[in-house]
N, C-alpha and C positions, 0 to 999 in steps of 0.2 A: 660420298655418300658413307652410310653405316656398314662397313665392310663385314664379312664374316669371320674374320681373323684378329678382331679388336676387342677379344676378351680381357679382362684385367691379367696382369701378370702373375699377381698372387694366386690366382685360381689356378694357374698353370703349375706353379711351383707346389701348391699343396697336392695337386694330383700326382705330381713325380716323385715328392716325399711319400704319399701313401703306396706308390708303386713300388720306390725302393723298401718301405718296410715290409711289406708282403713278400718281395722276394728274400728279403733276408731271413723270413720267419718259416720254418717248414711246418709249422703246425696246420693242421686241416682244419676247415671251419666250413662246414657246411649249411648254406642258407637256405630254407624251403619254405621260410614262412615271410612276414614282412621284409621290406628293403632294411639294409644296415643304415645305421648312421653312416652319413656321407656318402650314400648311395640311394637317393630318394626316389630313384625312378627302377631300383631293382636290377640294375644292369648285371650284378653279381648272384644274383638269386638262384639258388641249386647248384651253385659251382663249388667242387671240393679243393681242387689246385688253386693255393693262392698267386700263384703267377699267372694263371689263365683269368683268375679274377680280376687281378690288378690290370691285364691288358684289355678285358671287356669293359671296364670302369673306365679307363682311358679312351677307348675307340666310342664309347656310348656319348662321353662328354664332348669328345671331337665332332660326333654326327650330329649332335644337338647345335652344337657353335656354329657348323658349317652349312648347318640347312635350317635357319632358324624359321621358316614359315613350317616346315614339317616337324619341327619341334613345338611351335604352338598349336598343331592340329593334335599332336600327341599330349598336349596338357603341360609343357613345359615353357612357360613364361618368361625364362630369363633373358632370353634374346627377341622379345616383342618389338624393339624398336629397330631390330635390324632384318636384311634380306639376304640372300646368298650372293655371295663376290663372284660376279662375272667377268670380271676383268681377266685378261690373260693370265696375269698373275695366280689370280684365284685358282683359274682351273689346274693349273701347273702344281700349286701348292696341294690342292686336294688329291691329285693323282700322287704326288711324291709321300703323302701322308698314307694313302691307300698301299703303296707297294711296299713301304716301312712296316707298316701292320701286318700286311701279309709274309714280310720276311719274318717277324718275329712269331707268326703263328708255325711256320715252318720250322723255326728253333725249339718250339715247344714239343713239336710231334714226337719226336724219339723218349721222352720222359712220359708225356699224356696218354698217346695211343695205345703202348703196351702195357702200362702198368697203373693208368688211371683208372678213376670209375666209369662204368659205361655210361653214366651219363655225361662226365667231362670227355670222353672220348666222340660220344655223337656231336657234343657243343662244339668243339674245336673242329671235328671235320666240316661242319655246317658254317661256322663262321670264316674258314679258310676258303670253301667253295663261294661264299658269298663274295668275298673280297676279291677271289679270281674273277668271278663273273662281272662285276664293277669294273675292274681294271680290263677286262675284255671288251667292256661295251665302249670303253674310250675308244678303241680303234675306230670305232665307226664315225667319231667326230660328227655326231648328231646336232649338236650345237652351232656347226659351221653351215648347215644346209638346211636341215628338217623344219619345215614351217607346216603346221597341221591346224586343224579344227580344236584340238586339244592340247595344242603345244604351240602357242605362240604368246605375246608379250602381254597382249588384252588379257586372254585367256588367263593367263598369270596373275595377273592384276586382280582380276574379276574373283577369283579363286582366292586370294589373300585376304580380301575384304569380306569375304564369306566366313572363313574361319577364324578371322579375328575376333576375340573377345570385346565389346563396348560396354561394360559394365559399371565402369569407373572413368575418372577425368584422365587418371593415368594409363588406361586403356587405349582413351582416345587420343592422347598425346602421343602414344607408341603408335597406333595407325597413321597419324599425320607424318611422324617420321618416317615410316615405309612408305607413305605414300610418294613423300619428298624424294626419297632414294630410288623410285621406281621410276622418275624421270630420266636418272642416269640409267638405271638398269634397261629401259627401252635404247637408250643411246647404246649403249654397249651390245646389245642383242644385233642391231643394225652394223656396228664395227665387224662383231663376229660372222654375220652371213656376208658382209662384203669381202671378208677376208676368204671365206670359204669358195665364194664365187671366183676368185682370182686364183684359187687353186685347182679350179675344174670342178668344186662340188656344189651342185644347187639341186633345190627340190622339183619337183613335176609342176606344171601350169596350171593344171586344175586343181590341186591342193591348195596352192599359192592364191588363185582366185577367190577360194572358199575363205579364206582367212581375211584378204581384203573386205569380203563380203561382212565378215564379222566386226573388222574394224571400223567398217562403214556404220554400221549399226551402234557401236559404240558412239562414235560421233556423233550420230543423228538422234541420241536420246535425250530427252528433255532433261533439262537440270533437275528439276523436282522427282525424277525417276532415279537418281542415281541417290547411294548411300549419303546420308547427311555428312558425315566427313570426307567423303570424297568430293561434294560440292564443294566446299572451302579450298579444293587442292584443283579445280578443275583449270584454274588460270594457268598452272605449271603443266598440268598433265596434257590438257587437250593438245598443246603444240607439240608436244613429244609425240603424241599418238598420230595425231595428223603427219608428222615426217617419217614415222613408221609405215604409214599408209602409203606416203609418198614414194618412200624407198622400196616397198615390194612391189608397188605398181610400176615404176618409172624403171628401175634398175633390175630388181630378181626376175620379174614377170617375163622380160624380154629374152632373157636368156635361160629360162626354165625349160626342163625336158620336157618333150612332145608327149602325148598318150601312147605312143608306140615304145616308149623308153622310160616305163614308169618305177620299173623296178631296180633293186640294188646292182643287179647284172649291168646295168648301163652306169655304173659308177666307177672309178678307177679302184677304189677301196672295196667294191662291192664281194668279190668274191671270200676275201678274208672276213670281212664283216659279218657276212650272212651265216657263214661256216659256225661261226662263234655265237652268233645270235642264236642260231638253231638247237646249239648243244645247251646254252644256258635255258631257254626256254621249255626243251624238253628233258634237261637232265641226261640225256643220251647223246652217245657219239653214233648218230646214224646218219649215212649220205642221203642229201636231199631226195634223190630218185626214190630210195626206198620209204622215207615219209609221203612222197607223192602217191606210191601205190597203195599204201596202206590206207591213203583217203578213199580213193578209188573202191578197193576191195569194202570198205565199211560201207559206201553208199549203196553197192550192189545187196547187201545184206537189208538195209534199211529200207531201199526201194521196194524190196518184196513184202516188208510190213506196210508199207503205204497202199499196196493192190490189195492185201488181205481186208485192212481197216477201210479203205475205198467202198470194195465190195459189201461190207457190211451195214456202211451207211448210205451208199446211194447207188448199190448194185454195179459199180464201176471199178475197173481192174486196169485200165490203160492209163499207165503213170502220166502222159502229157494232160489227158483229160483232167485228170484230180488234181494237179498241178494248177492248172487254166481255171478250172471251178475254186479253189482256194484262193486264187490269186485276184479272180475278179468278180465274183459274187459279191453284191453289194449287202446282202443280207448278213456277211460274215464280218462285216467291218463297222466300227464305231461310227456314229455321228457328232459326238461332243467332247471336248477336253475333260468334263466333269465326270462323264461314262469311263473314261480311261481311268482316271485316279481313282473313282469309286471300283472298279474291278479288281485293281490292284490292290486296295485296301481290304475288300471282302476276302479273298485269296490270301492275303497275308494272315488275317484272323482267323480262318481256317486251320491254315498249318500251325499256327502260335499254338491254338487249340489242341491240336494232335500230336504236337511234338513227342511226348511221351510214348507213344507206339512205336519208335523206332531209335530213341536216346534216353540213357538214363543221366548222362550229364547234360545239363542245359545252361544256357548264357543267362545272366542275369541283366546284361544292356538291352533294353527295349530297341525295336526297329520301327520306323517312321517310314512314310511315302510322300516325297514331294515331287513336282514336275521338275524337269530338266530348265536351267533357265533359258528365258524365251531369246536371249542374245545367241546363244550355241545350239538351239534346238534343231534349226533345219539343217545344220550342216553336221550333226555328230549322230552318234549310235542311237538305239532305241532305248537304252536304260545303262546305268551304271550303278554301284553301290560305293557308299563312303562311310569307313570303319567308323564306330562309335569311340568317343574319347574315351582313353583307360582310366580317366579320373571320375568317368561318370557324367559329366558337364555336357555331354552332346549325346543324342542317341546314335545308335546304326541308321543310315538314311538310303532308301531305296528309290533313286531319282528314275522316273520314268518320263518318256519322251511323248506329249500330248500334242505337239505340232501336227498340224494337218490330222485331225482325228479320223476322216473318211478314209485314210490311207493305212490305219493301223489296225489289223487284224483281231478281232475278238479270240479266234481260236488258238492266237498265240500269248493273249493275255496273262492265264494262268501260268504256264510254264515260265514265261518271263519271270513273274513273282517269285516262284519257288527257287528258281534259279539264283537272283539277286538276293533274296530276303531268308525265308524259311522254307525247306531245309539246306538252303545253299549257302550264300557268301556271309549273310549277317550270321547265322549260327555257326559257322565254323571259323570267322574271324574274330568274334565275340569270345566265343568258347576260349581260342587261342591266347588272346589278350587277358583272360582270367584266370590263366594257368597259374597255380601256386608255385610252382616248382622249378621254374624255368628264367633264364635271364631275358632282360628287356628285349634283346634282338631277336630272340626266336619268339617270343610274345608279339611282336608288332611288324615283322618283316617275315619273308619265307618265300618259298618256290613257286612260282607263276605254275608250272604244272601240277603242283599240289591244290593249290588255290582254286585255279580253273577247272581241274580234272574233277574236284570236289563239286565244284557248281554245276557242271556237266551230269555227273553220276548220280546230284540229287533230284535231277528232273526224272528220270525212271523211277526213283526213289519215291518221289512224290505219288506216284501211282500205285507202288506198293502200300504206300498208307492211306490211300484212297482219299485222295486228295483232289484228283480231277472231277470236274463235275459231269462231264459227257464224253461218250466218244469223240466229238469234235474236237473238244479240249486234247485229247489223247492225241487227235492229227496234230494238232499243234506241237506237241512233246515230238512226233516222228520229225516235223519240220526242222525241229531246232536241232535234232540230233543229224539229219543230213547236213543242216547249215554248218556243224562244226567240221563233219568228215569231209565237207567240201574245202573247208579252210586249208586242211592238210594239201590238197592240191593245189588251191589258187595261191598260197603262199609260197609255197615251192615253186608254181607255174611262174609267179611274176620276178621271183628274186634269185631263182636260180637258172630256169629255162628260159626266162626273159620274153614271157608274156607281155603283152599290150593290154591297156586298162581295159579295152574292150571283149578281149579274150577271157579275162577273169570275169566280168558281167557275164557273158554269154554261158560259162562253164555254170555259175551259181543259179542262172534263169533256168538252164537246162536240168539241172539236178537237185533243184530244191524248189517249194512252192513260195518263197519269200517273195514279199512286195518288192517291185522295182525301186521305189523310193529307198527301201531299206538296203537293196543289194549294191546300189549307187554309193551309198554313205559306206557302207561295210567295204567295200573295193578301195575306197581312198584310205579308210582305215589301214588296212592291210599293206598299201602302199607305203604309209608314213610311219607304220610301227611293225616294220618287218620282225617276223620270227615269233611275235606275242600270240598269233593266231594259231600256233602249232601246239600251245600247252594245252589247248580243252581236251582234244580226242585223246592226246598222248595220255594225261593224267588219267581220264575216266577209263581208258582201257586198264591201264595197270591197277587201278583200284577194284575194278571188276575182276580182273585174274587174280588178285589177292583174295577176295571174296570168295570166289568159285574153289581154291586152294584151301580156304578155312572151310569152306562146307563140305569138301570131298573129304577133308582129315577128321573133320568134328564129326561128320554127321547129325544125327539127333541131338546132338550136345551142343551144335551150335547154335548162339544166341546173335541175334543180330544188334541188339542194344549195346552188348558187350564189344561185338566186333567195332561198332561205331565210336563208342567211348574209347576204346584204344588207339583206333586210329587217328581219331582227332586229338589225343590226349598228349602228342608230342609236338604239336604247332604244326605250322606249313613245313613241314621236312623235306626235303630231295627226296625224288623218287627212290633213287638206291638206298637212301637211308630208312626210309618207309619200308621199303622191302625186306631190309632185314630185321627192323622193328616189327614189323608184323607176322614174320616167320618164328620169331624168338616166342612171340606169344601164342601162334599157334601150337607150336611144341610144347609150351607150358601147358595149356589147356588139354592138350591132348595125354599129356603125362600125369593131370592131377585126378586125384581119387573121385 
C-alpha cells in the first residue's frame, strides 16, 4: 500500500535544514500576512520565535504526510495518492513522533513562556496541550475495538471519495491508487480489531449491528450508483468489504458487549481512558460525578423555561404533557425530505442576512445545505457540519438528515440550522480558518469545548438576533438546550456510573422532548464517542459566564459585536486560554477612555 511515511528523503532533509537554519539565527521575523516561501500553508504565520516557527513547520508537514486524506480535505494535494498507514508500525511511529514533538515543546517553554510575545506564549501552550491530548487519546486504543456508524472502514472509504478532487486525469489516477490501497486498509482494520478482541477489548453489540447494516447497504448498492472511479475498483473492493462484513458478523458480534455493558466502565482500560477523555473534551479536571450533577442542575432550570413557554403556547405547564405533545403531534413533523432541506436553506438564508447585527468580522467562505448520504442516514445523528476548504475550493456544508421525514420535528429545524451553520459552526470555523495572524494548526484545529460550546451558545444568540420564526421554534431551542444538559448526565452515566443503554434512553426520554429515533441514535453516538458529548454544555456555560462578566464590568459600554469578534478572533482556543484572553480584553476595554 501507499504508506503514510513514504515521502521523498529530499523533502525531509530540506525541512531539517530549514529547522537548523532557524535555530541558528536569533533574528525575530514575525509573519502576520501571507505565508512565507517554503511554508505555503502558513504553519508559522504570526510566530515570532524562530525555534517555535521551525517546530510548527516541521509538525505541520508531518501532520499532512501522516494524515493524507485530511491534507486533501484542507487543500494540500501533495499526498493525494496515499492514505493513512494503519499497520502496527504506522501507529507506533505516529505515537513516537507525537511524543518527540511534545518533548520539544516542553524544552521550548523556559524560553518562550516567560520571555516571548503574548501570541507565541499562547501558541506554544495550545500546541503542547493539543499534543498531550492526542497522546492521551492513544490510551483508549480506539482502533482496536471501537466500531461505530461514523467510524468504520466503509464510512472512511465513502468520506475519502467524497472529499477527493476529480477534476483532472491526475486526480482520478490518485483516487484509483487510494482505492487500491483501501483494500489493504480494510484488511488491516480487521487485523487490528481481531487483536483488540484477543486483549479483551470489543465494542457493543448494537453499534456493531448498525455498522453491519451500513456495510450491507454498500454491498447492495447498484454499480451505477457508485462514483465513476469507484466502479472501476469494485472488483477489488467488494471482496474486501464482504470479508469485513463477515468478520464483524461472525467474529466480533458474538463476542460483543451486551446492552447492559455498553460504556467504558465495562472495559479493562475504561477508567483511565474516560478520565482523560473527559479532561480533553471539557478542558477541565472535574470529577465525572460533578459533571453529572451540573447536567441535572441545568435541566432543572431549562425545565422551568419549558413550563413557561408551554403555558404561553398551549396553556400547559405539565412537563410530561408538553414533551408528549412535542414528540407525538403529527402537525409538528415534516412530511417530505424536500421540506426538511427547504426549511434548512430558508433558515440559513435568514441567518446570513442578519449576521451584521451581532458580528463585525464575517467569514468569506459560503455555507451550503446538503442531505446526509443515504447509506449513513438511518444510523447517524440529525446533522453535522463539514468545514470549508481553506483554499476556497469547497464551501462549508451543513449536512441535514432527511431520512424518515415524518420523524423529524419542524420546531427543531431552525435551531438545528443555526447551530450547524450561522451563527454557529460555519461562522466560527470559517472565521478561524481565515484569521490572518495565526499559524495553520490554530486556524484548522482546536478545542471541542470551544467549537461545540459556541455552537450551543449560538442557539440562544439566534433568539437575540430575532431569527426564530415563532414561539414554537423557540420550543425547539429549549429542546436542544435540555438535550445538551442531558448529555452531561448520560455520558457520565454510561461511562463512569455503568448505565445500560436503556437507562440512557430512559433518561433522555424523561428529560427532553427529542423524538425517539433521535434518542436511539444519540445514545449510540455517546456510547461510541465517549466524552465528546460533555463539550457542548461545558463550553456554552463558560462563554455565557465570560459574557456576563464583560457586561457587568463594562455596563453601557459593552458592545456585543466587539465581544464576539474578540471571542472568535483567536481561533478555537481551550477554555482556559479563552478566559485569559477575554479577561485581558475586558480589562483593556474598561481602562480605555
